[in-house]
N, C-alpha and C positions, 0 to 999 in steps of 0.2 A: 528199408527195415524200420519197423515201428520201435520207438524207444520203449524201454522197460517201464518207464513212468507212465506212458500212455496206456500200456497194457494193464498196469496196476490200477489206474484210475477207471479203466473200462470194467474190469471184473469187480472192483469194489462197488461200482454203480449197479452192476447186475446182481450182486449179492444183496444190496439194499432193497432191491425189488423182489427177488425170489427167495431170499433168506437161505440160500444154498451156497456152500463154499466152492470156490473155483481155484484152479491152478493152471498156469500156462508154462509149458516146458519146451526146451529145445529138443531136437531129435536125439540128443545124447542123454536126455533125462535130467538136465540141469533146470532147476526151478527159476524162471525169469520173473514171475509175478504170482502172487497167491494171497488168498484170504484166510488160509488155515493157520491156526495158532502154532501147531507143531510142524517142523520141517523134517520130512522123512527122506530116505534114500529111494528115489524113483527110477534109478538108472536101469535096473534089471527089468522092471515092469515096462518101461517105455521101450527098451530095446526089443523085447518080445513083441510088443504091439506094433512097432515100426516095421518089423519084418513080416508081420502078418498081412494078408491081402485085405483085411477088413478095414472099413473107414471109421467104424465105431465098435467098441467092445467093452464088456464089463470085466474089470480086473480088480481083484482084492477089495470088493465092496464099492468101487467107484466106476463111473462111466468115463471112458477115454474116447476122444474124437481127434481125427486128423484134420489139420488146417493146411490147405495147399495154396501155393502161389504159382499160378500157371503150371499146374501139374507137378510142381516141385514141393515136396513136403517141407513146410516151414516151421509149424508149431504142433505140439500135442496139447490138447485141452483136456484137463481132468475135472470132472464134476463129482463131488462127493455124494454118494447115494446110488442105489440100484433100481429104484422105482421108476415108473413111467414119467412122473413129473420131472425127475432129474434128467431123464433122457431128452424130454421135450425142451427143457431149459438149456440143456447142453447143446442141442442142435441150433437153438437160437443164438447162443453165445458164440458158437463156432462160425455161424453166418456173420455175426457182428464183427468178429476179428478178421474174417476173410474180406469183408467190406472195407475195413480199415486198411488192410494190406493194399487193396486196389486203389483206395483214395491216396494213400501215402506214396505209392509207386507213381501215380499220375502226377502228384505234386513234384516228386523228384524228377520225373521226365520233363515236366514243364520248367522246373528250376534250371535243369541242365541246358535246356533249349534257350532260355532267356539269357543265361550267362554267356553261352557261345555267341548268341546274337549280339549282345553288348560288346563283346570283345572282337567282333568281326571274324569269328572262326568258322563261319558257314558260307558255303557257296549260295548264290542267289536262288538256284533251283531247289537247294535243300531247305532254304528258309520257308518257301511256300509249301513244299511237300510235308515238312514236319509240322508246320503250323496247322495244316489241314488235318493231319492225323491226331493232333492234340486238341482239336476243336478251338483254335485260337483265331479270332478274326484278324484279317490282314489289312483291311482298309478302314481303320477307325483312327480317330485323333488320340494321340498319346503324348506324354511328356515324361522325362526322367527327372526324378528327385534324387540327389545324392546327399546322404547324411554322414558327417564325419564326427565321431566321438573322440574325446580327449584321451580316453583309455581304451584298451582292448575290450571289446564288448563280449557279452555272452548271448545265448539264444533268447534271453528275456527281452532284449531290445527289439529283435525281430518280431516277437510275439506281440509286443505293445503296439507296434505299427500295424500288424495284421488285425489287431483288435480295433484300432481306429478305422481301418478300411471296412470292417464288418465282414459280411459273408459275400462280398463282391468278388467272385472268382475271376472276373475279367481284369482285376488289378493284380500285380505280382510284386512280392517283396523278396529280395534275395541279397546276397553279399558276395563280393569277390575277394575280400581280405578281412582282416580282424578288426579294422576300425571304420569300415565304410558299409553302410546299408543303402541298398538301391531300391527305389520304388518306381515301378513302371506303371503309371496311372493312366487309365482310359478316361477320356474327357467327353463331356456332352458338347453338342454344337455351340451352345451358348456360353460355355466356359471360356473365359479370357484371362488377361493378366491379374485382374482383381481376385478371381477364384483361385488361381495358382498361388498367389501370395497368402490368401487366407488358409489354404490347405497346408502350406509350408509352416505357417504360424501355429496351426493346430499340432503338427508333429513336434515342433520346437517346444511348445508348452507341455505336451504329453511326456516327452523324454526328460525334460527338466524336472517334472513332478515325480516321475517314476524312478529315474536313474540318478537324480540329484546331481547332475553335472551339465556343464555348458556343451552345446553342440553347434556345429556349423552346417547349414543346409544350403545347397545350391541346386538350381534347376536349369535345364536347357530350353530350347524353343520347342513349340508344339509341332509334331510331325503327323502326316496323314497316312503313311504306309509303314508296315512293319519292318521293311528293309531299312528304313531311315531311323529306327530306334537307336542304333549305335551312334548316329550323328548327334542326337539329343544327349546321349550319355557323355560323349566327348566334350560337348558344350558345357554340361554340368560340371565335369572335372575341371575344365578351364576356369569356369566361374568360381569354383571353390578355391583354386590357387590364386587367381587374380584378386578375388575378394579379400583374402587374408593379407595380401600385400598392400592394396590401396584403400580398402574399406574395412579395416580390421575391427572397427567399432560395430559393424553390422554382423548379425548372426545368420541372416538370410540374404542370399545373393542370386539375382537372376542374370542369366547370360546376356539378356537384352539390355541390361543396365550397366554393363561394364565400361562402356564408352571407350575413351582413348587408352585406358589401362589394358584393354585386350590387345592393342597394337604394340604397346611398349613391352608387354610380356613376351612377345615373339621376336624382340630385337636381340641380336648377338651381343654379348657383353663387351667385346672390343669396340664395337660401334658406339655403345653407350658411354664408355670411358672417353672416347674421342670427342663425343658430343659435349660432355661435361667440361672437358679441358677447353674446348673452344668457347663455351658460354661463360665459364667462370675463370678462365685463364689460369688453370692449375689449382684453383681453390675448390672448395666443396661447400654446399649449403650447410653442412654440419658445423662449419666454422662460424656461422652466424650465431649471435647470442639469442637466448630464449625470448627476450623482448622483441627482437627483430622478427624471429620466426612466428611469434604469436601475432604480430602486426600483419605480416604477409598473409597468414592463413585467414585471419578475420577479414582482411581486405578482399580476398578471393570469395569468401563466404557471402559477402555483401555486394558481389558483382561490381567491384571496383568503385563503389560509392563512398566517397571520402567522408561526407557528413554522417552517414549511418555507421560507418566503421569507427569514427572518432567517438560517437555517442556510446557505442557498445563497449569500447575500450576505456571509457570514462577519461578521455584525454581531450585537450583542446584541438580544434581542427588544424591550427598552425603547427602543433606538435606532431600530428600525423604527417603533415606535408613535409616537415623537417626530416622525419624518419625516411620517408619515401625518397627525398632528395639525396639523403646520405646513402641509401641503398643504390640509387642510380649512379652515384659517383664511384662506388666500389665495384659495381657489376656492368655498368654501361646500359642497364635496362631500366626504363621508366615504367613502373607498373600501372601508371595512369593511362598509358597507351596500350590499346587492346593487343596489338601484335607482340609487344614486349611482355605483356602479362601472360599471354599464351606460351611464349617461349620459356618464361620463368616457371610457369606451372608444370610444363612438360619436364623441365629439368629436375624439379623437385620429385616428380613421379619416377623419373629414370634413376635418381639416387636411391629412392626407396626400393626399387626393383633390384638394383645391384646389391644393396645390403641384404635383401632377402636371399638372393642367390648365393651370397657368401656364406650365409648360415647353413645352407644345404651342403656345402662342401666340407663342413666340419662334422 
């Protein structure tokens, strides 16, 4: 069904061209959109016209036209005036509204198909059959972008993204809940990681400018067959969650860049707790003071380079060595040794994961 606002915009455009007033009514005579200054009661007029076999008729000084959707009467179009020019303009307007019905129905059908495809609600044979009927290519490169807004969105966010995509009917924009927008984007053969990152950045910039709020964007890997689109969607969902845990300073996250965080996210909580107990002997990294945690993070950022870390922390090299020795005594892990550093890094990430999962329980 076309929204009343779309109908209103359409007939206002037609009036600006023809200088003739229009009204679009439902089959019960309720005015859905109109350019007339006065609102009259059209119920009896429409009722008589609906019951007549005629597709168009002059009633009370106006031309009335029936607009069908697959042989089902959907709207009654009223054009003010009885002359031939009103009839001709009315026929053109009725055709325009009928075309809108077809276009919106096709968009709805495609939207439904894409949603069911993403959620794995279709059998393999149905995927290819429905794709063929909807004229959707099955063997092209595609990737899923998932956009999460901080607040419940309205249709404006979807339209902003559609505007960015332009008139490329091969790309799809849809949503499965109130806070997530999904973009199924078709790619050219030359498009790679750089192009995906640039497109994600464009969407981020657009929504920040239009909606005035921060968003998180994640995307999966590129797939070459339509049946694999749900795989890219699941990867994008995982990237969104894992990104918020381990890379919360980033607004754009690629599934391919999750690293070890993707593995930790799939660990059961009891196993994580056991691991932390074994590494820290009942303690938690939360118990370290801010100075120690800042030192550890900066040491990791600089790939275990003592000289560069001490320079960036504005401390003497010996001071850094003292802090690392102190940490080794309390944990048994020497961060200057690669294996111990890896163990400690994983432990910090596991603690982050557990804290995030605790927040979901409340």
